[in-house]
N, C-alpha and C positions, 0 to 999 in steps of 0.2 A: 489709198493704194500703196502697198509696200514695193519698194524698189529692190532690185537685185543687189548682190554684194558689190562692194566697191573697194578700191585699194587706196591706202593712205601713205604718202611719201613725205620725207623731209629732204629738201634740197638746199645745199650750200651753193652760194653764187659768188663769183669773183670775176671781175673784168669782163662782164657780159658773157660769162660761161658758167656751165654747171660744174662746180668744183667737187661736189659730193652728193651721193644719193643714199638714203636710208629708207628701209621699209620695216616697220615693226621694230625699230631700234637696231636693225642689222644692216651693216654697210653692204652696198652692192655697186655695180658700175653701170647698171642699165635699168630701165623700166621693165617690169615683168609682163608676160602675156596675160590677157590679150591687149593690154594697154599699149604695147609697142607695135601692134599690128597696123599696117597701112590699109587704107580704104575701109576702115571700120568706124562708124559714127561713135563719138565719145562726147561726154560733157565733163568739164573739169572745173574745180573750184580752187582758188588760190587763197590761202589764209596767211596772215602775218600775226603771230601770237594767236589770240583767240578771235581776231577780227577777219571776216571775209572781205577781201579787198578786190577780187576780180572773179568773174564767172565767164567761161568761154566754152566753145564747142569746136570740134575738129574731126576730120576723117583721117588725118595723118597719124603716124605713130607719135606717142607723147613726147619722146625725147627729141624727135625731129621738130615737132611743133614748138616746143619751148625754146630750143636752140634758135629757131628762126625768129621768134619774138624777142630774144635777148640780143641778137646780132643785127637786127634790121637798122638801116641807116637812111631810110627815106626813099629807097628805090620804089618806083611806081606809087609813090605817095604813102607807103607804109613805114611808120617809124617805130614799130614794135611796142613791147609792153612798157607801160609807164612805171611799173613796179620793178624794173630790172636793176635799179640802184640798190635794192635791198640785199642784205647779206645772207638771209635765210628765210625760206618760206615753206609752208606745208601745202601739198597738192593732193586733192581728193579726185579720183577718177572713176566715172561710171561708163561702161560700154553698153552699146545697144545693137547687138548683132541682129540682122534681119530688118532693121529699121532704116528709114531714109534720113539724110542729112537735114531735110526740112523738119522732120519729126523732132530731132534733137535741138534744132534751132528754136522750135516752139517752146520746148521745155526750158531752154536757156532764157528766153524772153520772160516767161512766167516766173522763173526763179529770181531773176534780177528784180522784177516788180515786187515779189514778196519781200525781198530784203529792203526795197524802198519803203514799203508800207511798215515794216517792222522797225527800221532804224530812223525813218524820216529823211533819209538821204540815199543816194545811189552808192554802191560799193566804191570805195575810195579811188581805185584806179580803173574803173569801168570806162571803156572808150565808146562802145556801141552795143546795141542789142538788136535782135531780129524779132519781128512780130509776125505771128501767123494765127489767124482765127480758125476755130472749129477743127483743130487737130486732135485726133484721138487721144484721150486721157492725159494730155499734156499738163493740164492744171493739177490733176491728182498726183502725177509723178513728181512735178515740181514741189508740191506741198510735202511729199514724203522726203525728198532730198533736203528741203529747207529744214524740216524737223531734225534730221540727222546733223545738219551743220550747226544749228543753234542750241541744241539741247545741252543744258548744263547739269542735268540731274545725274548724280552718281559719277560725275566726271571729276577726277582729282587733278589738281595742279601738279605738273610734273617737275621733278628736280632738274636743274640745269647744270650741265658739265659732264665730263667723262670720268667716272670713278677709277678707271684704269690708269688715268693720267694725273688726276688731281692730287695735290699735296695739302690742300686746305679745304676744310668743310665749313660752310657758314650755315648756321641753323637760325631761321627766323620764326615768326609767330604763326600767321595764318595767311591764306592766299589772296587777299584783296586789299585795296586801299581803304583807309578808315571810313571814308564817306561815300564809297562807291559800291555798287552791286555787282560790277563786273568781276568775274573770276579769272585770275591770271592763267594763261596757258602754261607758262613756266614761272617758277618761283621768282618773286621780285621783278617780274617782267624782264628778266635778264636778257632775253633775246632782243629786246629793243636797243640795248647798248651796242649791239653789233650791226645796227642798221643806221642809215643817215638820221640825224637829229630831226624829229618831226616838227611841223609847224602848228598842227592842231592842238589846242590846249589840253584835251583829255589824253592824247598820246604823249604830249610833252611831259606831263606829270609822271607817266610810267617810265619814260626814258630817264628822267631826272632821278627817280628812285633807284633804278639800276645803276646809273652813273655814280650816285653817292656811295652805293655799296662797293663798287670796284675801286673808287678813289680812297675810301676808308681803309680797305684791305691793303692797298698799295702803300699808304702812309704808315700803317701799323707794322708792316713787314719790311719797310724801307725799300720797296720795289724788288725784293729778292725772288718774287714769284711772278710768272706770267699769268695773264688773265685766264688762259685756257687751263691753268693748273688749279683753278678755283671751282669747287663743287658747291652748289647752292640748293638748300631744301628748307622746309618749314617743319616745325614740330607737328603741326596739323596742316595737311594739304587739301582739306575739304572745306566747303563753305560752312561757316558757323553763323548763328543768328546775330544780327547787328546788336550791339550794346546800346543802352540809352545814351543820349547825347552827352559827350564829354567823358564817357566811361570807356574802359578797355574790354574788348571781347573776352569772354571766359572760354578757355580750353577745358572741356570736361576731362575727367580722369581717364575715361575709356579711350578718348581720342589721343590723349597724351601717351598712353601705353602703346597704342597702335603706331603712333608717330615714332616713338623711340625704337620700336621693333624694326620699322622701315629704315631708320637711321643706321642701326647696327647692320642691316643687310647691305646698305650702301658702303659702309666701312669695311665689310668683310672682303678681304683680298685687294683692297685699294692701297694707294700709296700715300694716303692722308697722314700728315704729321701734326698739323695744327687744326684746332677747332675754335671757331668764334661763335658763341651762343648769345643771341640777342635777347634783351629785356628781362625784367624781374620775373615775370610769370614763367617764361620758357626755362630759366635757370632754376626756378622753384621746382618745376616738374622733373627736370633732369636730375636734381638732387633727390627729390622725393622718391623717384623710381629707381634710384641706385646707380645712375650713370656716372656720377662723381659726387664727392663729399667735400665739405669745408669744416674747419674747426671753429666756426663762428655761429652766431645765433640766427643766421640768414634764413634757414629753413622754417623755423618757428615764426619769425617775424614776417615771412612772405606768404604764410598760409592765407588762403582766400577768406575774407570775412563772410559770415553767413548771410548778411543782408544782401550782398551781391549775388551769391550763389542762388539764393531763393527768390530773387527778383524775376519778373517776367517782362522782357527777356533778361537772362542773367548777365552779370558782368563781373570782371575781376577787380577786386580792391584788396590789397595786402594789409596785414595788421600794421605794418610800418613801411612807408614809402622810402624812408632813408636807409633801409637795410641793404639796398642794392649797391650803394656807394662803397660799402664795406668790402665787397668782393669784386667790383668792376675792375677789369684790367689785370687781375692777378692770375697766376698760373696754377691750374689744378690738373690732377691726373684723372682722365676719363677712361673707365674700363682698364685701368692700369697699363694703358698703351699710348694714349694720345694726350698732348698738351692742350688743355682747354682754357680759353680766356673769355669770361663773361664781358660783354660790351652792351652799350645802349642800343635800342632799336635804331636802324639806319635812318629812319625819318628824322632823327635828332642830330644827324651829321651833315655838315660840319657843326661842331659844338657852338652854341650861341645862347644868349639869354640865361635862363636858370640852369642850363646844362653846362655852362662854362666851368662850374665847380668840379666837373669831371676831367678837366684838362690834365691835371697831374696823374689821374688814374690812367689816362691814355698814354702819357709819357712813360710811366712805369711799365705799361704793357709793351710798348715799343722796345724799351731797354731789355726786358726779359726775353722777347722774341729774338733780338739780335744775339743774345747769348746762346740761344738754341740753334739758330740757323747759320751763323757765321762760322767759318772754319776755325 
């Protein structure tokens, strides 16, 4: 059974209060109707990044309900939401006019159970659920909502940051961790960096990836920019086939062309001054597609070998793995407007092991950036 339309919000949270509300990327100061209506049964799903962390139901207006859950201090035994320490969450809201609270409670219970079956555990911050047997089509409605919540097909990872405020653009590779199937909701799981450090191993890996990115940019720019002045994207923001073990995922030419087009859209009208482009393959495509050029043999040496391109599944292997060191950390002009610095993929930061040979490249990068940004 198909469910009716729902609304999707992004909430900023601070000091147990709602600090910002966005719907479809547009800032507002309230939930829209009918979500704000009192005495109307609603089901709501809370997500952190791509993970569903809480499912609830209410007859209150959504803003009232969430404020109540954020502020609760144990009165009458209610301590509020366990997720209230997060900095940013996504809220999906379904309204059920003409239906009873018991009907929506039944859907809530079935939906939580579906996530338990799907993930092998309850939603991370779920505190309770309500069970009702033989309630009209509750199972079918829950299944429809579940499919909307977990579907990854044709869902692209979103850039992180505000183009109107950003002065730095970071361009990564593709949207997921090397050995994982999870697709990041935001590039490099950047949203995790603005939330409390998680305990669970899978979430900790995402947090650490984002943390390494922000730390790297802080070091290279000598702290001249705030974290909210960094815009983060990938050359490819869609799921690509996993490469064979030990190999690098191949970005097809068509995906690279689409990615560069999206990058130029992000840059148009932005305040970006510096670009950090990660990895040999990303820089190969940025040069190949005319975003910037070097006077080295990098482009020819970084061309993908045919054996990788023709493999099933395909993977990226350059003609020469040493070609990247020749350009890493140097200043190039992108679209005759931006200062672009090639850097290693952030998974290799801080530099260690075989990547310590890039230390001087990074020092040179930092020196050149100081010339650009210091008065």
